PAZA-234279 format. One line per 2 residues: number of its first residue (from 0); their letters; for each residue y, x, z of C-alpha. Coordinates in steps of 0.25 Angstrom, whole numbers, m for minus. Last residue first. Layout:
NUM	A	Y X Z | ...;
# end
This chain:
789	RK	m439 36 m71 | m448 40 m82;
787	KG	m458 50 m78 | m458 64 m84;
785	AG	m466 72 m94 | m475 61 m97;
783	AQ	m470 58 m111 | m463 71 m117;
781	RP	m449 74 m113 | m438 65 m119;
779	PL	m430 71 m130 | m417 77 m126;
777	GT	m406 68 m121 | m407 74 m107;
775	HQ	m398 86 m111 | m395 87 m126;
773	TL	m401 79 m137 | m413 81 m146;
771	IR	m416 71 m157 | m430 70 m163;
769	GK	m439 70 m150 | m438 55 m148;
767	RP	m433 47 m160 | m418 45 m160;
765	PA	m412 33 m153 | m408 21 m162;
763	LE	m394 21 m167 | m397 22 m182;
761	ST	m406 10 m180 | m394 1 m178;
759	KR	m390 m9 m168 | m375 m10 m168;
757	PP	m366 m4 m158 | m355 m12 m152;
755	QA	m341 m10 m158 | m332 1 m152;
753	PK	m324 4 m140 | m323 19 m137;
751	AT	m332 24 m126 | m331 21 m111;
749	AA	m338 7 m111 | m348 11 m122;
747	ST	m353 22 m113 | m353 37 m116;
745	SN	m364 45 m112 | m363 59 m107;
743	KR	m365 55 m92 | m378 48 m95;
741	RA	m384 60 m101 | m393 57 m113;
739	SQ	m381 51 m119 | m378 37 m124;
737	YG	m366 35 m133 | m353 27 m133;
735	GD	m344 23 m143 | m349 9 m144;
733	TL	m356 11 m157 | m356 5 m171;
731	PQ	m365 14 m180 | m358 22 m190;
729	YT	m365 25 m204 | m364 38 m212;
727	PI	m373 46 m203 | m370 59 m196;
725	LH	m375 73 m198 | m383 71 m210;
723	LK	m396 78 m213 | m404 67 m208;
721	GN	m398 57 m217 | m388 46 m214;
719	GI	m375 53 m219 | m363 61 m216;
717	LD	m366 76 m216 | m363 77 m231;
715	TR	m349 72 m227 | m346 86 m224;
713	GM	m333 89 m229 | m327 92 m216;
711	SK	m317 80 m216 | m329 71 m219;
709	LA	m337 78 m208 | m326 75 m198;
707	ER	m324 61 m201 | m339 58 m201;
705	LL	m340 66 m187 | m329 57 m181;
703	PW	m336 44 m186 | m350 49 m181;
701	NN	m346 53 m167 | m349 39 m161;
699	PD	m362 39 m168 | m367 51 m159;
697	HY	m377 60 m167 | m366 70 m170;
695	RL	m364 73 m156 | m361 88 m158;
693	FA	m353 84 m170 | m345 74 m161;
691	KH	m342 85 m151 | m335 93 m162;
689	LR	m328 80 m167 | m323 77 m153;
687	RR	m317 91 m151 | m310 89 m165;
685	KD	m304 75 m161 | m300 80 m146;
683	GR	m292 91 m151 | m295 106 m152;
681	VV	m307 113 m157 | m302 128 m159;
679	DV	m306 135 m171 | m304 150 m167;
677	AD	m295 160 m174 | m298 175 m172;
675	EA	m305 177 m186 | m294 170 m193;
673	RA	m283 179 m187 | m272 175 m178;
671	ER	m261 185 m175 | m260 189 m161;
669	HV	m274 195 m160 | m285 192 m150;
667	RR	m297 201 m150 | m309 193 m153;
665	LT	m317 184 m143 | m304 177 m141;
663	NR	m305 169 m153 | m291 163 m155;
661	GT	m288 148 m155 | m280 150 m142;
659	HY	m284 139 m133 | m298 136 m138;
657	MA	m301 151 m140 | m296 154 m126;
655	TA	m306 142 m121 | m317 149 m129;
653	TA	m315 162 m121 | m315 154 m108;
651	MP	m303 155 m98 | m302 141 m95;
649	SP	m313 131 m100 | m311 126 m114;
647	YF	m322 115 m115 | m330 115 m128;
645	TQ	m337 102 m130 | m351 100 m124;
643	VQ	m358 88 m130 | m369 82 m122;
641	DA	m379 74 m130 | m381 83 m142;
639	RF	m391 77 m152 | m400 88 m157;
637	GN	m410 87 m169 | m409 101 m174;
635	RK	m403 97 m187 | m394 88 m180;
633	LW	m389 98 m170 | m387 108 m182;
631	LA	m379 98 m190 | m370 96 m177;
629	LN	m368 111 m176 | m364 112 m191;
627	MM	m354 101 m188 | m348 108 m176;
625	DE	m346 120 m184 | m340 113 m195;
623	DS	m330 107 m185 | m326 121 m181;
621	TG	m330 128 m168 | m322 140 m164;
619	PH	m318 135 m151 | m329 126 m146;
617	AA	m328 111 m150 | m342 107 m147;
615	IF	m352 115 m138 | m367 115 m140;
613	YP	m378 114 m130 | m393 115 m135;
611	IL	m404 108 m126 | m417 115 m130;
609	FQ	m429 106 m130 | m443 107 m124;
607	QK	m457 101 m129 | m467 109 m121;
605	GA	m481 115 m125 | m478 128 m118;
603	EA	m479 135 m132 | m471 124 m138;
601	SF	m459 127 m128 | m461 142 m131;
599	KD	m459 140 m146 | m448 129 m145;
597	FM	m439 138 m136 | m442 151 m144;
595	QK	m437 144 m157 | m426 138 m149;
593	FR	m421 152 m144 | m421 157 m159;
591	DY	m413 145 m163 | m403 146 m152;
589	SG	m401 161 m156 | m399 156 m170;
587	IG	m388 147 m165 | m379 159 m164;
585	PK	m375 165 m151 | m363 161 m142;
583	MM	m350 168 m141 | m343 154 m141;
581	KS	m333 158 m152 | m344 164 m160;
579	LP	m353 152 m158 | m341 143 m163;
577	GA	m341 150 m176 | m356 153 m178;
575	ET	m361 139 m178 | m372 133 m169;
573	HE	m365 130 m156 | m366 130 m141;
571	PA	m380 136 m142 | m382 132 m127;
569	IK	m396 131 m121 | m402 120 m112;
567	LY	m417 119 m111 | m424 106 m111;
565	GG	m439 102 m108 | m438 108 m93;
563	VH	m437 122 m98 | m442 133 m88;
561	HQ	m456 136 m90 | m460 136 m105;
559	VL	m446 138 m111 | m440 148 m100;
557	EK	m453 157 m100 | m453 157 m115;
555	VY	m439 160 m117 | m440 171 m107;
553	EP	m451 177 m114 | m444 176 m127;
551	SK	m433 185 m121 | m422 188 m131;
549	VA	m422 173 m135 | m416 170 m121;
547	LD	m404 178 m123 | m399 170 m135;
545	YR	m404 158 m127 | m394 159 m116;
543	LG	m399 147 m108 | m391 137 m100;
541	SG	m395 135 m86 | m406 124 m83;
539	IL	m418 133 m83 | m429 125 m76;
537	IK	m439 129 m65 | m451 120 m63;
535	KI	m461 117 m52 | m456 126 m41;
533	GK	m464 123 m28 | m470 136 m27;
531	LA	m462 147 m35 | m468 151 m49;
529	RA	m456 144 m56 | m447 154 m49;
527	RR	m455 167 m52 | m457 164 m67;
525	YI	m442 160 m69 | m438 172 m61;
523	KI	m446 182 m69 | m442 176 m82;
521	LP	m427 178 m78 | m430 193 m74;
519	GH	m437 195 m88 | m426 189 m96;
517	DT	m422 203 m102 | m410 201 m110;
515	TL	m402 214 m106 | m389 215 m113;
513	NQ	m385 229 m119 | m388 225 m133;
511	CI	m379 213 m131 | m384 199 m136;
509	GP	m377 195 m148 | m363 190 m152;
507	YV	m363 187 m140 | m374 190 m129;
505	CS	m367 199 m119 | m353 192 m120;
503	PK	m339 195 m118 | m341 210 m121;
501	RC	m333 219 m112 | m345 228 m108;
499	AA	m342 240 m99 | m348 235 m86;
497	EI	m361 230 m93 | m362 243 m101;
495	EP	m362 251 m88 | m371 241 m80;
493	TR	m382 243 m90 | m391 234 m98;
491	CG	m381 222 m97 | m385 209 m91;
489	LR	m397 199 m89 | m402 197 m75;
487	YM	m402 182 m77 | m395 178 m91;
485	NA	m406 167 m94 | m401 154 m89;
483	TP	m386 156 m91 | m375 152 m81;
481	GG	m386 152 m70 | m401 150 m71;
479	LD	m414 145 m64 | m412 130 m66;
477	SI	m417 117 m62 | m428 122 m52;
475	VG	m439 111 m52 | m448 109 m39;
473	TF	m443 96 m35 | m431 100 m26;
471	GA	m425 88 m20 | m419 95 m8;
469	VK	m417 110 m9 | m424 118 2;
467	DR	m437 123 m3 | m437 123 m18;
465	IE	m422 127 m19 | m424 138 m9;
463	EV	m436 143 m17 | m428 143 m30;
461	ER	m417 151 m22 | m427 161 m17;
459	IV	m432 163 m31 | m418 166 m36;
457	SD	m415 176 m25 | m429 183 m28;
455	ES	m425 185 m43 | m412 191 m40;
453	RS	m399 185 m44 | m392 188 m56;
451	QI	m377 191 m60 | m375 192 m75;
449	IR	m362 199 m78 | m354 189 m88;
447	GE	m345 184 m77 | m346 172 m68;
445	HE	m333 165 m71 | m328 170 m85;
443	TI	m343 172 m90 | m346 157 m85;
441	SC	m334 151 m92 | m341 147 m105;
439	FT	m334 144 m118 | m334 159 m123;
437	CG	m349 161 m121 | m349 175 m114;
435	GF	m364 175 m113 | m364 186 m101;
433	CG	m366 175 m91 | m364 176 m76;
431	RM	m373 172 m64 | m388 172 m61;
429	IN	m400 165 m54 | m394 151 m51;
427	VS	m405 142 m46 | m406 127 m49;
425	FR	m411 116 m40 | m398 109 m36;
423	IM	m391 115 m49 | m389 101 m56;
421	EW	m389 93 m43 | m378 102 m38;
419	AP	m369 99 m50 | m373 84 m50;
417	IK	m368 82 m35 | m375 70 m30;
415	TA	m368 62 m19 | m368 48 m27;
413	GD	m383 50 m31 | m389 61 m24;
411	HR	m385 72 m14 | m394 67 m2;
409	GQ	m391 67 13 | m396 53 14;
407	AD	m382 47 16 | m377 54 4;
405	AY	m374 69 3 | m360 75 m1;
403	RP	m356 79 13 | m370 87 14;
401	HP	m364 98 5 | m372 99 m8;
399	SR	m385 107 m8 | m390 121 m9;
397	AY	m388 124 5 | m384 138 1;
395	PL	m388 149 11 | m384 161 3;
393	GF	m395 167 m7 | m387 164 m20;
391	VY	m375 174 m15 | m385 184 m10;
389	DM	m394 184 m22 | m381 186 m31;
387	EA	m377 198 m22 | m390 204 m23;
385	TT	m390 202 m38 | m376 209 m39;
383	LP	m364 200 m40 | m355 203 m52;
381	IP	m342 211 m49 | m330 202 m50;
379	PP	m322 201 m62 | m309 210 m63;
377	TI	m297 206 m56 | m288 195 m61;
375	WV	m273 196 m57 | m263 184 m60;
373	DR	m249 190 m61 | m236 184 m56;
371	AT	m223 180 m62 | m215 169 m55;
369	AG	m202 178 m54 | m202 181 m69;
367	EG	m214 175 m77 | m227 168 m73;
365	HA	m241 172 m74 | m245 186 m77;
363	QV	m260 189 m80 | m268 201 m74;
361	LA	m282 205 m77 | m291 215 m70;
359	RA	m300 224 m79 | m315 221 m82;
357	NG	m324 232 m84 | m337 230 m76;
355	PN	m333 216 m72 | m334 211 m86;
353	TE	m323 200 m88 | m311 208 m94;
351	LH	m314 205 m109 | m313 190 m105;
349	LV	m299 191 m99 | m294 199 m111;
347	RN	m299 188 m121 | m292 177 m113;
345	AH	m279 185 m113 | m279 187 m128;
343	AY	m282 172 m130 | m271 168 m121;
341	LV	m262 179 m128 | m265 172 m142;
339	PD	m263 158 m136 | m248 162 m132;
337	SR	m240 152 m123 | m250 151 m111;
335	VQ	m255 165 m113 | m241 171 m112;
333	EY	m237 163 m100 | m249 167 m93;
331	SP	m247 181 m95 | m255 190 m105;
329	LR	m265 198 m98 | m262 210 m90;
327	IV	m275 219 m89 | m277 226 m76;
325	SR	m283 240 m74 | m287 245 m61;
323	ER	m302 243 m62 | m301 247 m77;
321	PP	m296 261 m74 | m284 264 m83;
319	AQ	m287 269 m97 | m289 284 m98;
317	PK	m281 295 m106 | m289 307 m109;
315	RR	m286 319 m102 | m279 333 m104;
313	AL	m276 331 m118 | m265 320 m115;
311	AP	m256 330 m108 | m259 341 m118;
309	NP	m253 332 m129 | m261 336 m141;
307	MF	m253 345 m152 | m250 339 m165;
305	TI	m246 349 m176 | m236 346 m187;
303	PQ	m238 353 m200 | m227 363 m204;
301	VS	m221 361 m218 | m214 373 m223;
299	VT	m201 373 m232 | m196 388 m233;
297	EH	m206 391 m244 | m200 382 m254;
295	GK	m187 388 m255 | m193 402 m254;
293	QG	m199 400 m269 | m186 406 m275;
291	GA	m175 412 m267 | m165 402 m272;
289	GT	m173 391 m266 | m171 394 m252;
287	RG	m158 386 m250 | m163 375 m259;
285	AT	m177 374 m253 | m170 371 m239;
283	AA	m161 361 m245 | m173 354 m252;
281	IN	m181 354 m239 | m170 348 m231;
279	ET	m167 338 m242 | m182 334 m241;
277	AN	m182 332 m226 | m170 322 m227;
275	PR	m161 325 m215 | m164 317 m202;
273	AC	m158 303 m200 | m167 296 m209;
271	SE	m163 283 m214 | m170 269 m213;
269	GQ	m175 258 m222 | m189 262 m220;
267	AA	m191 268 m233 | m178 276 m231;
265	AQ	m184 282 m218 | m197 286 m225;
263	ES	m188 292 m236 | m180 299 m226;
261	TT	m192 306 m220 | m198 309 m233;
259	LY	m209 301 m239 | m222 307 m244;
257	PN	m230 305 m231 | m228 290 m232;
255	VH	m229 284 m218 | m238 273 m216;
253	GE	m231 260 m213 | m229 255 m198;
251	VR	m235 242 m194 | m227 236 m183;
249	GP	m235 232 m171 | m249 225 m171;
247	MD	m251 215 m160 | m260 216 m148;
245	VA	m261 203 m140 | m251 204 m128;
243	TS	m253 204 m113 | m264 214 m112;
241	DI	m256 225 m104 | m266 234 m96;
239	EF	m261 236 m82 | m266 247 m74;
237	WG	m267 243 m59 | m263 251 m47;
235	EQ	m253 241 m42 | m254 226 m44;
233	SE	m241 219 m49 | m234 209 m40;
231	RR	m235 194 m42 | m249 193 m40;
229	VF	m259 182 m42 | m274 183 m40;
227	AT	m287 184 m47 | m301 188 m42;
225	GR	m314 193 m48 | m313 207 m42;
223	VD	m306 209 m29 | m294 218 m29;
221	TI	m282 209 m27 | m285 204 m12;
219	QQ	m271 208 m7 | m265 194 m9;
217	VP	m277 189 0 | m271 196 12;
215	EK	m282 204 19 | m286 198 32;
213	AA	m300 203 33 | m305 189 30;
211	LR	m297 190 17 | m304 202 13;
209	HA	m318 196 17 | m315 184 9;
207	VE	m310 191 m3 | m322 200 m4;
205	VI	m332 189 m3 | m324 180 m13;
203	AR	m324 192 m23 | m339 194 m23;
201	EA	m343 180 m22 | m333 176 m33;
199	NG	m341 172 m46 | m330 172 m56;
197	YL	m315 171 m52 | m309 173 m38;
195	LL	m295 169 m37 | m286 173 m26;
193	DC	m273 168 m19 | m274 155 m26;
191	KS	m261 149 m31 | m269 139 m39;
189	DV	m260 140 m52 | m258 155 m51;
187	VI	m273 159 m49 | m277 148 m59;
185	SR	m271 157 m69 | m260 149 m77;
183	RV	m264 138 m87 | m264 139 m102;
181	KD	m263 125 m109 | m271 113 m114;
179	SW	m271 106 m100 | m286 103 m99;
177	YD	m290 116 m107 | m282 126 m98;
175	YH	m280 139 m105 | m280 150 m95;
173	AI	m271 159 m87 | m280 168 m79;
171	RR	m290 165 m68 | m293 151 m74;
169	LS	m308 152 m77 | m311 159 m63;
167	GE	m303 149 m55 | m310 137 m61;
165	IG	m323 144 m60 | m322 146 m45;
163	GL	m312 153 m36 | m299 152 m29;
161	VI	m296 160 m16 | m285 153 m8;
159	PV	m278 161 3 | m275 152 16;
157	DP	m260 152 19 | m257 138 13;
155	YA	m267 131 20 | m269 116 15;
153	ER	m258 118 3 | m265 131 m2;
151	CR	m278 124 m1 | m273 112 m9;
149	QS	m267 121 m20 | m280 129 m21;
147	YV	m288 116 m23 | m278 111 m34;
145	IA	m279 124 m41 | m294 125 m40;
143	AR	m296 111 m44 | m289 112 m57;
141	DP	m291 97 m59 | m295 90 m46;
139	RQ	m308 89 m40 | m317 76 m36;
137	GA	m313 69 m48 | m327 66 m54;
135	LD	m339 61 m46 | m353 67 m49;
133	GP	m358 60 m36 | m355 72 m28;
131	TY	m345 82 m36 | m349 94 m43;
129	AD	m354 86 m56 | m341 80 m58;
127	DS	m341 67 m66 | m332 58 m74;
125	RI	m325 70 m82 | m310 69 m85;
123	KR	m308 70 m100 | m302 84 m105;
121	DA	m311 83 m118 | m320 95 m112;
119	TY	m322 86 m100 | m313 86 m87;
117	RN	m316 87 m72 | m326 99 m71;
115	IM	m319 106 m82 | m306 105 m75;
113	SD	m312 109 m61 | m319 121 m67;
111	MN	m333 120 m62 | m340 126 m50;
109	GS	m329 121 m40 | m314 121 m41;
107	TV	m314 133 m31 | m305 137 m19;
105	GW	m309 147 m8 | m298 146 3;
103	FL	m296 158 11 | m298 165 25;
101	NP	m297 156 37 | m298 143 30;
99	RG	m289 132 36 | m296 119 40;
97	LA	m308 113 34 | m302 100 29;
95	RF	m289 107 26 | m292 106 11;
93	PE	m294 91 12 | m279 90 17;
91	AS	m273 98 5 | m270 85 m3;
89	QW	m275 78 m16 | m286 89 m17;
87	DP	m297 81 m11 | m307 91 m8;
85	QA	m319 94 m17 | m327 103 m8;
83	II	m320 110 4 | m329 121 9;
81	GV	m329 130 21 | m333 144 23;
79	RF	m334 152 36 | m335 167 32;
77	GQ	m346 176 35 | m349 183 22;
75	AE	m361 173 20 | m351 162 21;
73	LV	m343 168 10 | m355 168 1;
71	RG	m358 154 5 | m345 148 1;
69	IV	m344 156 m12 | m358 151 m16;
67	AM	m355 136 m12 | m341 137 m19;
65	GF	m348 141 m32 | m359 131 m32;
63	SP	m372 135 m38 | m376 142 m25;
61	HD	m377 129 m18 | m369 122 m7;
59	VY	m364 111 m15 | m349 107 m11;
57	AD	m344 97 m20 | m335 104 m31;
55	GT	m320 107 m31 | m321 118 m21;
53	VV	m313 123 m9 | m319 134 m1;
51	II	m314 137 13 | m315 151 19;
49	DC	m314 155 33 | m317 141 38;
47	SD	m312 136 52 | m317 132 66;
45	WG	m332 135 62 | m343 131 71;
43	LA	m352 127 60 | m352 112 65;
41	TM	m337 113 66 | m336 118 51;
39	EE	m345 106 47 | m336 97 54;
37	RT	m323 103 48 | m329 99 34;
35	AP	m335 106 22 | m343 117 29;
33	LF	m351 126 20 | m365 120 21;
31	PA	m376 125 30 | m366 135 36;
29	TG	m371 149 38 | m367 157 51;
27	FR	m355 155 60 | m356 170 64;
25	QA	m352 173 49 | m338 170 54;
23	WY	m335 185 56 | m335 189 41;
21	KR	m347 196 36 | m345 211 33;
19	YS	m346 212 18 | m358 218 10;
17	TI	m364 205 5 | m354 203 m6;
15	PK	m358 217 m11 | m346 226 m14;
13	AA	m345 229 m29 | m353 240 m34;
11	RA	m346 250 m43 | m355 252 m55;
9	FF	m352 238 m59 | m337 240 m60;
7	SV	m341 251 m70 | m336 265 m69;
5	DL	m332 271 m82 | m317 269 m79;
3	PA	m317 277 m67 | m315 270 m53;
1	NM	m301 269 m48 | m298 275 m34;
# end
């Protein structure tokens, strides 16, 4: 029975993931690590695995790694879970290492999209991979989720394949692929998986696993939220809403002139009237009765037309079909591939259907004729409750890489070091999701905009576990955060409003009046955690949403005086209104207000601390003048950007749709191009290099390019040797390389373009300490005595 329209999905509690009856294999107990070899399976007493997880990352048993979370959640349900990490994809044999899984394959490319992991924003192959021991690149294929799925199918053709992870989430419909510069099909079609789970998949994977264990065919599992699948036949019992075309105006009919007769109206349109002329009839009638005097005029009477309501429609108001049984048909793959306008339209519809409280299912056709099939996408999953979040993060993780990666001393350092694990080794994830809605970011598309927070006790228990069990802990927690540092327990004032809202962001163009901005629970966690015995310092390493932080001066004071280790990362992304409006980011005024508070509270604590602002070059909607103004702002404020972030069009992001189509998909998409809908797209290597050069205005290697651009822009007044000029008139001889504060960001003379050797000049001398601020470790050194030299 369908629920009424006014009932929120949140009002109907989803089945808790802890309420399922455990699978019979729970008798084998908990594994210290999920087995990765036959020998480990034998040691556990297993003859086979119920589920095998295949991942493109090295196996780190930590709640920050998705495959570890999914594996431990399934293990807690009683299933025997094995893991194949970074297999050799050249053949199917490595995929048979653990034998045939009894229930299904779980496939993921890893914590990162494999293409973003392997290629830079300039489409160059990266020389490192933070999710691989030794930071080695090349341990996973391009489009790893597709390749792994193919090998799993080759290894055991009859075993269902369940695809998950961020790579699958961002490719669940036809999407623009930056690396091939074309629109690709849904990954469900290309991978030939049986089921795709998008977003945080604990709730969905638990239900799917138990239903498969109960011998239900995977083809019949079509009602699990947060899934996508392919069907050739139509689904019965669904109300289809056709959204395969952009609305276009039809023929505009002129207003009817009430003074024209019927025949005159027909003649005006080049037609004739089959009926007799009304005027002639009146005249004839008047002639027959005219002899009697005035009676000729009395016989002509005009009766008004009376409109009566249709009694069939008067009984009840027409109602729209229930949302939970409604499906929106998007333009087909063939349509969006050939028509950028329809691509923009489909992307906009997709992002409007992301709130679990009111989202409808989506369907998109792939293929024509005999090969036609539909990709169905069910509504997003119901977010986890706080109790469920505590359950997931409280599972028995080893919090360490698998022993197979250790060196002879059992350590994970040097050649065996996994940088991604090292980064989060002493950090605690306290929440999920983000309601910021930044158009270039994929967090909302993957984790959703509903904040899912852990309880205070759960967070404190994990801090204590790190203190007591993790080797190498020195008393410093590197981060208490998540996708955003300060969205813990923030959300809508009422569940009813939250379930009905369809806004893409709760903080743009301003903070929603229905959004709570109370940072009290977060302040309480900070104070309680740093008061624990053995905890020397708790840092905040996650990005800070400063427009929210300024709403709570108490939080800013707490953060600045106790949880900043000299530097704090924030992301204004730009200073100009044009690109900021396409990013859905606040104006630079919010940054200025936060900086005032940051400096004030730092001074009160007697500390010299610095903000590290991040900026994006070449984002859609950014003109050359915008980048020039950003460069001037950087110079006025004494910043020298060390690491430059160029816009990276990730699949399915709103900004990527702008990049591909040149249309602003934050507005309603129209067939006819309008000036307000057009987006300035930064294409081509030369223009992208120019925008990066503006951010690194201080690099002599960029000065020739900047001089040429400033001259063409009519801004030669910015070329000179004074303090107010952006770049100098002289050009030192350089070898084409530069020394970055981060070694991996440096360019050596051997790899740079050949040039004459540099000459000694005072202009190339390093700036005086404290005058120039750079990003990351290029900031001014701490005060003498703050740390020992190594």
